[in-house]
N, C-alpha and C positions, 0 to 999 in steps of 0.2 A: 454526462453520455449516458443518455434515458435509453430503455430496451424495447417501450411500446414501439411499436412497427405501425406510424400513424400510415395516411393512406399517402399523401406526398413521396415518404424516405421511401415508401414499396414501390413507388415507380419511378422513384430515381433511381432506385439499387436497382432494378427489371432493366430499367435499361439503361446504363452503366452494366447486367452484360448480355445486353444483345436479346434479351425479352422482351417484349409485348404485352401487357393485361391481356387484350384483347387474343392474346392465343396462348395464355393461361385458360380463360375461358371457355375457348375452345377444345381444350385438351377436360379442362376440370365439367364444361359440358356433354361433353361427347361416353369419358366417365359413367357420365350420374345417369345418362343416354342408357351404355348399353348391360348398370348395374339393374338399371328398371325393364328392361327387354328382357333378364336372364329373371328376375322374381317373379313376370306376365309370364314367361312359356313353363318353367317349374312351375306356377300353381296350374295354369293350362294342364299341365300333366299330369297334378296329380289331381284334380280338375275331374278328367276324364277317365284315370286307373280307377278312386272310391265312390267318388259320387255322382255318375253318367247316369243314365235313367239307362246305356246296359252295357253299365258297366255287375249284374251278375251273371252275367251273360262267358261264359267261357270261349277262347280268344289267344291268339295270340298279343304277344305285349306290345309288340309295334305298332300293331292293328288295329291296339285297342287304346294308344293317345296321340298317335296322330291326330292334327285337326281335319275335320269333313272334306273342309274345300280345298283347297289349291293357290288359296290365291300368296305366299310367299315360291313360289314353284314358276318356272321358267313359263312358253306358249308350248311350245314343243313339246315339254311332260302333261301339260295340262293335256293337250292334242290326244293323246296315249289314253287315261284316262278321263273320260270326260267327266266335270263336274267331282269326279269322285276326289280327289289328294290325297287317297291313302298312302304313307310314301311303298305299304309291302305290296300293294295293286302297281304300284310302278313301276319295282324291283323285279314284279312276277310277268309285268308285260312287257318290260325290256323284254326278257328272256322265252317272251313268249311262254308258258305255263301260265298265266293265270288258271288257265279250266281248271288242268290240277290242284293246284292247291284252293283252288274251293272245291268241287271234289272233294280231296283229303281232309279240306275243314270238317266236311259235313261229315266226315265219314268216321270223325273222330270227336265232336262234340256233338253230332244229329243239328237237325234243322229245327230251324224258330219255330 
């Protein structure tokens, strides 16, 4: 008996166990997509913390590495902070304290 798993043997094994190759392909595809998205977001965070043009200015770490545009946020949150997409601004805005956060940041780090 050969231990080499040919495509025909693999398909027969999958059918015998109640699985289809399309289902496995979907699982593998979603796994690869998840890994690629994780690598993309990790690279984006590293870029914003170390290599972005404003990285030399001090400020909140959360405000440093969040993307500038809110393309992943729902319309409600985007309406609160128009074209600003920074998570820290959204959090402060929903609590009604964005003006205090800006004043505190200017006192702590100075103006640009």
